[in-house]
C-alpha positions in Angstrom: 134.3 187.8 121.7 130.7 188.9 121.3 128.0 186.2 121.5 125.8 185.7 118.5 122.2 186.3 119.0 120.1 183.2 119.1 117.5 184.9 117.0 119.9 184.9 114.1 120.4 181.1 114.4 116.8 180.3 113.7 115.2 180.7 110.3 113.3 183.9 109.9 110.0 182.1 109.2 109.5 178.5 110.3 106.6 176.7 108.5 104.9 173.9 110.2 104.1 170.8 108.3 100.7 170.8 106.8 98.3 168.2 108.0 96.5 166.3 105.3 92.8 166.5 105.7 91.3 163.2 106.5 88.2 162.4 104.3 85.8 160.3 106.2 84.6 157.3 104.3 80.9 156.7 104.5 80.2 153.6 106.5 78.7 150.6 104.6 75.0 150.2 104.9 74.2 148.8 108.3 73.3 145.1 108.2 70.4 143.9 110.0 71.5 143.2 113.5 71.6 139.6 114.2 70.0 138.7 117.5 72.2 137.1 120.1 71.7 133.3 120.5 70.1 134.0 123.9 67.5 136.2 122.3 66.4 133.5 119.8 63.6 131.1 120.4 64.9 127.7 121.5 63.7 126.0 118.3 65.5 128.5 116.0 68.9 128.3 117.8 69.8 125.0 116.4 69.1 126.1 112.8 71.3 129.2 113.2 74.2 127.2 114.5 76.1 124.9 112.3 74.9 121.5 113.0 77.6 118.8 113.3 77.8 116.5 110.2 75.9 113.2 110.5 78.1 110.1 110.6 78.3 108.3 107.3 76.4 105.1 107.2 78.7 102.3 106.3 77.4 99.6 104.0 78.7 96.2 105.0 78.8 93.1 102.9 78.6 89.7 104.5 81.2 87.2 103.1 79.5 83.8 103.3 81.6 80.7 103.2 80.5 78.1 100.5 79.7 75.6 103.2 77.2 78.0 104.8 75.2 78.7 101.6 71.8 77.1 101.6 69.7 76.0 98.6 67.3 78.5 97.2 63.6 77.9 97.9 62.6 78.8 94.3 65.6 78.5 91.9 63.3 78.7 88.8 62.0 82.1 89.7 65.5 83.3 90.7 66.9 82.1 87.4 64.4 84.2 85.5 65.8 87.5 86.9 69.4 86.4 87.7 71.3 88.1 84.8 69.2 91.3 85.1 70.0 91.5 88.8 73.7 90.8 88.2 73.8 93.8 85.8 72.2 96.1 88.3 73.9 99.5 89.0 73.4 99.0 92.7 76.6 97.3 93.8 75.1 96.1 97.1 72.3 94.4 95.1 74.9 92.8 92.9 76.8 91.4 95.9 73.6 89.8 97.1 72.8 88.4 93.7 76.3 87.0 93.4 75.6 85.0 96.6 72.4 83.7 95.0 74.5 82.8 92.0 76.8 80.8 94.3 73.8 79.0 95.7 72.7 78.2 92.2 76.1 76.8 91.3 76.4 74.7 94.5 72.8 73.4 94.8 71.1 74.0 91.4 73.9 73.7 88.9 71.8 72.4 86.0 70.1 75.9 85.7 73.4 77.6 85.0 74.9 75.3 82.4 73.3 77.1 79.4 74.5 80.5 80.6 78.0 79.8 81.8 79.5 82.2 79.3 77.2 85.0 80.5 78.0 84.2 84.1 81.7 84.4 83.4 81.3 87.8 81.8 79.3 89.2 84.7 81.9 87.9 87.2 84.7 89.5 85.3 82.8 92.8 85.2 82.3 92.7 89.0 86.0 91.8 89.5 87.0 95.0 87.8 85.0 97.1 90.2 86.9 99.5 92.4 84.8 98.4 95.3 86.8 95.8 97.2 83.7 94.1 98.7 82.1 93.6 95.3 85.5 92.4 93.9 86.0 89.8 96.7 82.4 88.5 96.4 82.8 88.0 92.7 86.0 86.1 93.3 84.2 83.9 95.8 81.6 83.3 93.1 84.3 82.2 90.6 85.6 79.7 93.1 82.2 78.1 93.4 81.8 78.1 89.6 85.1 76.3 89.2 84.0 73.8 91.9 80.8 72.9 90.1 81.7 73.4 86.5 85.4 72.9 86.3 85.0 69.8 84.1 82.8 71.8 81.7 84.0 75.4 81.9 86.9 75.3 79.4 85.0 73.3 76.9 81.6 74.9 76.9 82.5 78.6 77.5 83.8 81.0 74.9 87.6 81.4 75.0 87.4 85.2 75.5 85.3 84.9 78.6 87.6 82.3 80.2 90.7 84.2 79.2 89.4 87.4 80.8 88.4 85.5 83.9 91.8 83.9 84.2 93.6 87.3 83.7 91.5 89.0 86.3 92.2 86.3 88.9 95.9 86.5 88.2 95.8 90.3 88.6 93.8 90.2 91.8 96.1 87.5 93.2 99.0 89.8 92.5 97.8 93.0 94.1 98.5 94.4 97.6 95.0 94.2 99.1 95.5 91.1 101.2 91.9 90.0 101.7 91.3 90.2 97.9 94.7 88.6 97.1 94.1 85.6 99.3 90.7 85.0 97.9 92.0 85.1 94.3 94.7 82.6 95.2 92.0 80.2 96.5 90.1 80.6 93.3 93.2 79.9 91.2 93.9 76.8 93.3 90.3 75.6 92.9 90.6 76.2 89.2 93.8 74.1 88.9 92.2 71.3 90.9 88.8 71.2 89.2 89.5 71.9 85.5 91.2 69.6 82.9 94.9 70.2 83.2 95.8 70.2 79.4 93.5 73.0 78.2 94.2 75.1 81.3 98.0 74.7 80.9 97.7 75.9 77.3 96.0 79.0 78.5 98.5 79.6 81.3 101.5 79.1 78.9 101.4 82.6 77.6 101.9 84.0 81.1 105.4 82.6 81.4 106.6 85.8 79.6 104.2 88.2 81.3 105.8 91.6 82.2 104.3 91.6 85.7 106.5 89.6 88.0 103.7 88.8 90.4 101.3 87.7 87.6 104.1 85.5 86.3 104.6 83.9 89.7 100.9 83.2 90.3 100.7 81.7 86.8 103.7 79.5 87.6 102.1 78.2 90.7 98.9 77.3 88.8 101.0 75.6 86.1 102.8 73.5 88.7 99.5 72.3 90.0 98.3 71.4 86.5 101.5 69.5 85.8 101.3 67.6 89.0 97.9 66.1 87.8 99.2 65.1 84.3 100.4 61.7 83.3 103.2 61.1 80.8 100.7 60.7 77.9 99.1 64.1 78.6 102.5 65.7 79.0 103.5 64.3 75.6 100.3 65.6 74.1 101.2 69.1 75.4 104.8 68.7 74.4 107.3 67.2 76.8 110.1 69.3 75.6 108.0 72.5 75.6 106.9 71.7 79.2 110.5 71.3 80.3 111.6 74.5 78.6 108.8 76.4 80.4 110.0 75.1 83.8 113.7 75.7 83.0 112.9 79.3 82.1 111.0 79.9 85.3 114.0 78.6 87.3 115.7 81.9 86.5 112.7 84.1 87.6 113.3 86.9 90.0 110.6 85.9 92.4 111.2 82.9 94.7 107.5 81.8 94.3 108.0 81.3 90.6 111.3 79.4 91.0 109.8 77.1 93.6 106.9 76.4 91.2 109.4 75.6 88.5 111.2 73.1 90.7 107.9 71.4 91.4 107.1 71.2 87.7 110.5 69.6 87.0 110.0 67.0 89.8 106.6 66.1 88.3 108.0 65.8 84.8 111.0 63.7 85.9 108.7 61.4 87.9 106.5 60.7 85.0 109.5 60.4 82.6 111.2 57.9 84.9 108.1 55.8 85.2 107.4 55.7 81.5 107.6 52.0 80.5 109.1 52.9 77.2 112.1 54.6 78.8 112.7 52.4 81.8 114.2 49.1 80.8 114.2 46.2 83.3 113.9 48.5 86.3 117.4 49.9 85.5 117.5 53.3 87.2 120.8 54.2 85.6 119.3 53.8 82.2 116.4 56.0 83.2 118.7 58.6 84.5 120.8 58.5 81.4 117.7 58.9 79.2 116.7 61.9 81.3 120.0 63.6 80.9 120.0 63.0 77.2 116.5 64.4 77.0 117.4 67.5 78.9 120.5 68.0 76.7 118.5 67.7 73.5 115.7 70.0 74.8 117.6 72.7 76.7 120.7 74.9 76.4 123.7 73.4 78.2 123.4 75.8 81.2 119.7 75.2 81.5 120.2 71.4 81.2 122.8 71.6 84.0 120.4 73.5 86.3 117.6 71.0 85.7 119.9 68.0 86.3 121.1 69.6 89.6 117.6 69.9 90.9 116.7 66.3 90.2 120.0 65.0 91.7 119.3 66.8 95.0 
């Protein structure tokens, strides 16, 4: 068999692939050559390099205890500019002025009596500040205001100013920032100790149904402190049945703090009720106990009356 020629196996004309012509792109205009750092003068090297950011200067606020606040050397002059300085836009300046306000309250209280309403409004404004230092300082100021003017505050100040102050203290005592929360709790305790229990209890009454669990619990604690200061006549003036109903409702609260405050209120009510000469006959404890049970049954639902009776019997 004859071999086939190799020339016949290849195509008669073999075309090579065409090369696409490369079009040279004109280079961008040459930038001015930047001298190497070593070629720069010593003074200009720092400006060329990115300087490290300067550390932020922290502004600190000193929290002065009430016992360490000294009298002002010239309270009359300070009084003339006090409200203007408290309304300053510089929060650090406001903190310093709040400490001056505390000095006025503790050592020169007569100057502040005519402007207690304005002072309460300024303190509330500072409490709403997002700056924790300003908020805490304003709460400390409210504590000193309660200490010096607790007997006057609820009767001489507009209701709206006191209501807002009370609300802010309850809110701050309920938040997570511990150093603010603890300061607000101290202010609420001072308020309950220093103010007249009846008008304060009337203001706290609405918070029994507050939607915020923590606010409700803090209000319950303040109410228990108010009730512990009340005699039977003041309780009757408020409404003995209403008072017992408030305590019974708080017994079912979700927070232990509120339930414990409710128990304290019930003990206080029962103690004054039992000591009431109109109910206790010839020192007969059984008669007083029976009167208490009848009172609970007439004022509460059967389940609530049973819960209250169980607490007293423990």
